[in-house]
C-alpha positions in Angstrom: 0.0 0.0 0.0 1.4 3.4 -1.0 0.0 6.9 -0.4 0.3 9.9 -2.7 -0.3 13.6 -2.5 -0.4 16.3 -5.1 1.3 19.6 -4.0 1.6 23.0 -5.6 3.9 26.1 -5.3 2.9 29.1 -7.5 2.6 27.5 -11.0 4.7 24.5 -10.1 3.1 21.1 -9.3 4.5 17.8 -8.1 3.3 14.3 -7.1 4.8 13.0 -3.9 4.9 9.7 -2.1 4.0 9.8 1.6 6.4 8.1 4.0 5.9 9.8 7.3 7.2 12.2 8.3 8.3 13.1 4.8 7.0 13.6 1.2 9.2 12.2 -1.5 8.5 13.8 -4.9 8.3 11.7 -8.0 10.7 12.7 -10.8 9.1 14.5 -13.8 5.5 13.8 -12.5 3.3 16.9 -12.3 0.0 15.1 -11.7 -1.4 11.7 -10.6 -3.3 11.7 -13.9 0.0 11.9 -15.8 1.4 9.1 -13.7 -1.6 6.8 -14.3 -1.4 7.4 -18.0 2.3 6.5 -18.0 1.5 3.2 -16.2 -1.2 2.3 -18.7 1.0 3.1 -21.7 4.0 1.3 -20.4 2.0 -1.7 -18.9 3.7 -1.1 -15.5 2.1 -1.5 -12.1 1.4 1.8 -10.3 3.1 1.0 -7.0 6.2 -0.3 -9.0 6.3 2.9 -11.0 5.9 5.1 -7.9 8.9 3.5 -6.1 11.0 3.7 -9.2 10.4 7.5 -9.6 10.7 8.6 -5.9 13.5 11.0 -5.2 15.8 10.6 -2.2 15.2 14.0 -0.7 12.0 14.4 1.3 9.9 17.5 2.2 8.7 17.9 5.8 5.1 16.7 5.7 4.2 18.6 8.9 5.2 21.9 7.3 3.2 21.2 4.1 0.1 20.0 6.1 0.2 22.9 8.6 0.5 25.6 5.8 4.0 26.8 6.9 5.7 25.5 3.8 5.8 27.2 0.4 4.2 24.1 -0.9 0.4 23.5 -0.4 -1.7 20.4 -0.6 -3.9 20.0 -3.6 -6.8 17.6 -4.2 -5.0 14.2 -4.9 -6.5 13.8 -8.4 -7.5 16.2 -11.2 -6.9 16.7 -14.9 -4.8 19.8 -15.0 -6.4 22.5 -17.3 -9.4 20.2 -18.2 -11.7 20.0 -15.2 -14.6 18.9 -17.5 -12.8 15.5 -17.9 -13.5 14.7 -14.3 -16.9 13.2 -13.4 -17.8 13.3 -9.7 -20.7 11.1 -8.6 -21.7 8.8 -5.8 -24.0 6.1 -4.4 -26.2 6.6 -1.4 -28.2 4.4 0.9 -25.2 2.1 1.2 -24.8 2.3 5.0 -27.4 1.6 7.7 -26.7 4.9 9.5 -27.4 7.0 6.3 -30.5 5.0 5.5 -31.9 5.8 9.0 -31.1 9.5 8.5 -32.8 9.5 5.1 -35.8 7.7 6.4 -36.3 10.4 9.0 -35.7 13.2 6.5 -38.1 11.7 3.9 -40.9 10.6 6.3 -42.8 13.9 6.0 -46.4 13.3 5.1 -46.3 9.6 6.0 -48.7 8.5 8.7 -47.0 7.9 12.1 -47.8 5.4 14.8 -48.3 6.1 18.5 -44.6 6.3 19.1 -44.1 8.8 16.2 -42.4 6.3 13.9 -43.6 6.1 10.3 -46.1 3.3 9.7 -44.7 2.6 6.2 -41.3 2.7 4.6 -40.2 5.6 2.6 -38.9 5.1 -1.0 -35.4 5.6 0.4 -35.7 2.9 3.0 -37.2 0.5 0.4 -34.2 1.1 -1.8 -31.9 0.4 1.1 -33.7 -2.8 1.7 -33.3 -3.8 -1.9 -29.6 -3.3 -1.4 -29.6 -5.5 1.6 -31.4 -8.2 -0.3 -29.4 -8.0 -3.6 -26.5 -5.6 -3.3 -23.8 -8.3 -2.7 -24.1 -10.7 -5.7 -21.9 -13.8 -6.2 -18.7 -13.2 -8.1 -19.5 -12.7 -11.8 -23.1 -11.9 -11.2 -24.9 -8.5 -11.3 -26.7 -7.3 -8.2 -29.4 -4.7 -7.4 -28.6 -1.2 -8.6 -27.9 1.3 -5.9 -29.1 4.9 -5.6 -26.8 6.9 -7.9 -26.3 10.7 -8.1 -24.2 13.2 -10.0 -22.3 15.9 -8.2 -20.5 17.8 -11.0 -17.2 17.9 -12.9 -13.8 18.7 -11.6 -14.6 22.4 -11.2 -16.4 21.7 -8.0 -13.6 19.7 -6.4 -11.7 21.4 -3.5 -8.5 20.4 -1.9 -7.7 20.0 1.8 -8.1 23.1 3.9 -10.1 24.9 1.1 -13.6 26.1 2.1 -16.7 24.3 1.0 -19.3 26.8 0.0 -23.0 27.2 0.8 -24.2 29.2 -2.2 -26.8 32.0 -2.1 -29.6 29.7 -3.5 -28.8 26.9 -1.0 -30.8 26.2 2.2 -27.9 24.8 4.1 -24.7 22.7 3.7 -23.5 19.7 5.7 -20.6 17.3 5.7 -20.8 13.7 4.4 -17.8 11.8 5.6 -17.0 9.1 3.1 -14.3 7.1 1.2 -14.2 7.8 -2.6 -12.8 5.7 -5.4 -10.6 7.4 -8.0 -10.6 5.9 -11.5 -9.2 6.5 -15.0 -10.5 5.2 -18.3 -7.9 3.8 -20.7 -7.7 4.3 -24.5 -10.0 1.3 -25.0 -12.7 2.4 -22.6 -11.6 0.1 -19.7 -12.0 1.6 -16.2 -9.0 1.2 -13.8 -9.1 2.0 -10.1 -6.2 4.2 -9.3 -6.9 4.2 -5.5 -9.1 5.5 -2.8 -9.2 8.6 -0.7 -11.0 10.3 2.2 -13.8 12.5 1.1 -16.3 15.1 2.3 -19.2 14.8 -0.2 -21.0 17.8 1.2 -24.7 18.3 0.4 -27.8 20.6 1.1 -29.7 18.3 3.4 -32.4 20.9 4.3 -33.3 21.3 0.6 -33.4 17.5 0.3 -35.6 17.2 3.4 -38.4 19.3 1.8 -38.9 16.5 -0.7 -36.7 13.5 -1.6 -37.0 14.5 -5.3 -34.8 17.4 -4.4 -31.9 15.0 -3.9 -30.4 15.6 -7.4 -30.2 19.4 -6.8 -29.0 19.0 -3.3 -25.9 17.2 -4.5 -24.7 19.9 -6.9 -22.3 21.5 -4.5 -18.6 21.7 -3.9 -16.9 18.7 -2.3 -13.4 17.8 -1.1 -11.1 14.8 -1.1 -7.7 14.0 0.3 -5.1 14.8 1.4 -3.8 11.4 0.4 -4.7 9.0 -2.4 -4.1 5.4 -1.2 -2.9 2.9 -3.7 -3.9 -0.6 -2.9 -6.2 0.3 0.0 -8.0 -2.3 2.0 -11.7 -1.7 2.0 -13.2 -4.6 4.0 -13.8 -2.7 7.3 -12.6 0.9 7.8 -13.1 2.8 11.0 -12.9 6.6 11.3 -14.2 9.7 12.9 -15.9 12.9 11.8 -16.0 16.1 13.8 -17.3 19.6 13.6 -15.3 22.4 15.2 -16.5 25.9 16.1 -13.7 28.0 17.3 -11.7 26.0 19.9 -14.7 23.8 20.6 -15.7 20.5 19.1 -19.5 20.8 18.8 -20.2 17.4 17.3 -18.2 14.2 16.6 -19.0 10.6 15.8 -17.2 7.4 15.2 -18.0 6.2 11.7 -17.5 2.9 9.8 -17.3 2.1 6.2 -15.9 -0.6 3.9 -17.7 -3.6 2.5 -18.4 -5.3 5.9 -20.4 -2.2 6.9 -22.3 -1.7 3.6 -25.2 -3.4 1.9 -23.5 -3.3 -1.5 -20.2 -4.8 -2.5 -17.6 -2.6 -4.1 -17.7 -4.6 -7.3 -21.5 -4.0 -7.5 -21.1 -0.3 -7.0 -18.4 -0.1 -9.6 -20.4 -2.1 -12.2 -23.5 0.1 -11.9 -21.4 3.2 -12.3 -19.3 2.1 -15.3 -22.1 0.1 -17.1 -23.0 3.4 -18.7 -21.1 3.9 -22.0 -20.8 7.6 -21.2 -18.8 6.8 -18.1 -16.2 4.9 -20.1 -14.8 7.7 -22.3 -11.1 7.3 -22.9 -8.8 9.2 -20.6 -11.6 10.6 -18.4 -11.2 10.5 -14.6 -14.0 9.6 -12.2 -14.3 10.3 -8.5 -17.0 8.2 -6.9 -18.2 8.5 -3.3 -19.3 5.3 -1.7 -21.7 6.7 0.9 -21.7 8.0 4.5 -22.3 6.3 7.8 -23.7 9.3 9.7 -24.4 13.0 9.3 -24.3 15.8 11.8 -27.5 17.1 10.2 -29.2 13.9 11.4 -28.4 15.1 15.0 -29.8 18.6 14.4 -26.4 20.4 13.8 -26.6 23.5 11.6 -23.2 24.5 10.3 -22.1 28.2 10.4 -19.6 30.4 8.7 -16.1 29.5 9.8 -16.9 26.1 11.2 -14.4 23.4 10.4 -15.2 19.8 9.2 -12.7 17.1 9.8 -12.9 13.6 8.4 -10.4 10.8 9.3 -10.3 7.1 8.3 -7.8 4.6 9.6 -5.2 3.6 7.1 -6.0 6.6 4.8 -3.4 9.1 6.1 -3.9 12.5 7.7 -7.4 14.0 8.2 -9.2 15.9 5.6 -10.1 19.4 6.9 -12.3 22.0 5.3 -14.0 25.1 6.5 -17.5 26.4 5.8 -18.1 29.6 3.8 -21.6 30.9 3.5 -22.1 33.2 0.5 -24.4 36.2 1.0 -28.0 35.8 -0.1 -28.8 37.8 -3.2 -32.6 37.9 -3.9 -32.1 39.8 -7.1 -29.5 37.4 -8.5 -31.7 36.1 -11.4 -29.9 34.0 -14.0 -31.2 35.2 -17.4 -30.7 33.3 -20.6 -29.9 35.3 -23.7 -31.1 34.3 -27.2 -28.6 33.6 -29.9 -31.3 33.7 -32.6 
């Protein structure tokens, strides 16, 4: 297992291998995308290529991570100069905790019993149950399709320590602590998994709560991954923690679990149902795919404020991913008008 970061300094970029407490830059590599293409064209394994290119001199990782270095951490995958070549998507209702949160969110209008619990299942909980029943097919077989959503292209991807934005038209914004898979499509349309990374998928849960059909729009927000891209990561059972900080105080935290043992869908089933679409197998495109969250602070009534910090950590996936919240000012007169080209 090898961990990579992308770092930048002014207009200069490098890829570096993480071997605590140092970062060892890879010779002549400006992006993980370039590195992955090199491996595919030379038919060489990624970990083998990384070790062959690693320089002897290491940067102090603490300085880069703390922001005291002239180098800064970037998102661990992108297509430099072509953000439209990155597709960011995900699958929901893959973890029991998120299914319970969604059941509570989407139970508006459903008759309740004496205890206040819904008398019938929401569509979200039904889809989760379908995953429990058919999301882990035998090897070589196709299982139940998961809930799938689109988040945007590479223009909405933010790196570690960058703010995640609640835009003027949003009703709120909340963290979703997840692991994301990172993929590249080769010249023949074959998807390859480069690695996995910590992610904060970030969504507008208040807008979604109004009606579950708002899910698609609630996902079109900035998100973040990193700092490290783990090559050859284990994904059977992964424990972690997510926390919300307000000033010097931690206002909410929770232990979270992901990995196939904690999900109703297998990794192979999630990957099949994403890449079965021909449009998702375009040569030399990159995909970042979120695998779902265990728990949300929104589910516990937390409302994030300007300047709050979100931190996501998963065991075996390197240093925590940290992002602040920025709330853009409301602008009631900000009407988007379409001009005619006729």
